[in-house]
C-alpha positions as CSV (number, residue, x, y, z in Angstrom):
1,X,-0.1,0.2,-0.2
2,X,1.6,3.4,-1.0
3,X,2.0,6.0,2.2
4,X,2.7,10.0,1.7
5,X,4.2,11.8,5.1
6,X,5.5,15.5,5.3
7,X,7.5,16.4,7.9
8,X,8.5,20.1,8.3
9,X,11.6,21.6,9.8
10,X,12.6,25.0,11.4
11,X,15.4,26.3,13.9
12,X,15.8,29.6,14.6
13,X,19.0,30.7,15.9
14,X,19.8,34.5,17.6
15,X,22.9,35.4,19.2
16,X,24.4,38.4,20.4
17,X,27.4,39.7,22.0
18,X,28.3,43.1,24.0
19,X,31.7,43.5,25.1
20,X,32.9,46.6,27.2
21,X,35.9,47.6,28.6
22,X,38.5,45.1,27.4
23,X,41.6,44.2,29.2
24,X,44.7,41.8,29.0
25,X,46.9,40.4,31.8
26,X,49.3,42.1,32.6
27,X,51.1,40.6,34.1
28,X,51.6,36.1,34.6
29,X,50.2,34.4,37.8
30,X,48.8,37.8,38.4
31,X,45.1,39.1,38.9
32,X,46.3,42.1,37.4
33,X,44.8,44.0,33.8
34,X,46.1,46.7,31.9
35,X,43.5,48.3,29.3
36,X,43.8,46.5,25.9
37,X,45.0,48.5,23.1
38,X,42.1,50.9,21.2
39,X,40.3,48.6,18.6
40,X,39.9,49.1,15.0
41,X,36.7,47.2,14.6
42,X,33.8,47.2,17.1
43,X,33.9,43.3,18.2
44,X,30.1,43.9,19.3
45,X,28.1,41.6,16.7
46,X,24.2,40.7,15.9
47,X,23.5,38.3,14.4
48,X,19.8,35.8,13.4
49,X,19.2,33.0,11.0
50,X,16.1,31.1,10.6
51,X,16.3,27.9,8.7
52,X,13.2,25.3,7.5
53,X,13.5,21.6,5.9
54,X,10.6,20.3,4.5
55,X,10.4,16.5,3.3
56,X,8.3,14.6,1.3
57,X,7.9,10.9,1.2
58,X,6.2,8.7,-1.1
59,X,6.6,5.2,-1.2
60,X,4.5,4.3,-4.1
61,X,5.7,1.0,-3.4
62,X,7.3,-1.1,-0.9
63,X,10.7,-0.6,-0.7
64,X,10.7,1.9,-3.3
65,X,10.3,5.7,-2.1
66,X,10.5,9.3,-3.9
67,X,11.8,11.5,-1.4
68,X,10.9,15.6,-2.6
69,X,13.4,18.1,0.1
70,X,13.2,21.7,0.3
71,X,15.5,23.8,2.8
72,X,16.0,27.3,3.0
73,X,18.6,29.1,4.9
74,X,17.6,32.6,5.9
75,X,21.1,34.8,7.5
76,X,21.2,37.9,8.9
77,X,24.1,39.7,10.2
78,X,24.3,43.7,11.5
79,X,26.9,46.0,11.6
80,X,25.5,48.3,13.3
81,X,25.1,46.6,16.7
82,X,24.5,50.3,19.1
83,X,21.6,48.7,20.6
84,X,22.7,44.6,21.3
85,X,20.2,43.9,23.8
86,X,18.6,39.7,23.1
87,X,15.1,40.5,21.8
88,X,14.0,36.7,20.5
89,X,11.0,37.1,19.2
90,X,11.2,40.6,17.3
91,X,14.7,38.9,16.0
92,X,13.0,35.9,14.7
93,X,10.5,37.8,13.1
94,X,13.6,40.0,11.4
95,X,15.5,37.3,10.4
96,X,12.3,35.6,8.7
97,X,13.0,38.5,6.6
98,X,16.0,38.5,5.4
99,X,17.2,37.3,1.9
100,X,17.0,33.2,2.0
101,X,18.9,30.8,-0.3
102,X,16.8,27.7,-1.4
103,X,17.6,24.4,-1.9
104,X,15.8,21.8,-3.9
105,X,16.4,17.8,-4.3
106,X,15.1,14.6,-5.1
107,X,15.7,11.5,-4.1
108,X,14.2,8.4,-5.4
109,X,15.0,4.7,-4.3
110,X,14.4,1.7,-6.2
111,X,13.8,-1.5,-4.9
112,X,14.5,-4.5,-7.2
113,X,13.8,-7.3,-6.6
114,X,16.3,-10.0,-8.2
């Protein structure tokens, strides 16, 4: 008997880094720090991504299966991190607005009874 199934997966990711008062160890085996030299770039970061998959599986005869897979990845990094606070709900909605990369694959398994 043929069977058909559809599976959906979504993986949201949000990460934020807010650095301040970067220092370096002044001497080995001490707990004394000295200010780190001026950085050329701001080390703060804010990144969002949303990855999703849809898998359609059709067993059209016993042992023989057709798979159709669609994968989408939306990634967004922000150079302006003047407000690096972590806001999961708002960040995920903005990640879904980013341009996405789409991949579509088809795989066919055929069983030969020899």
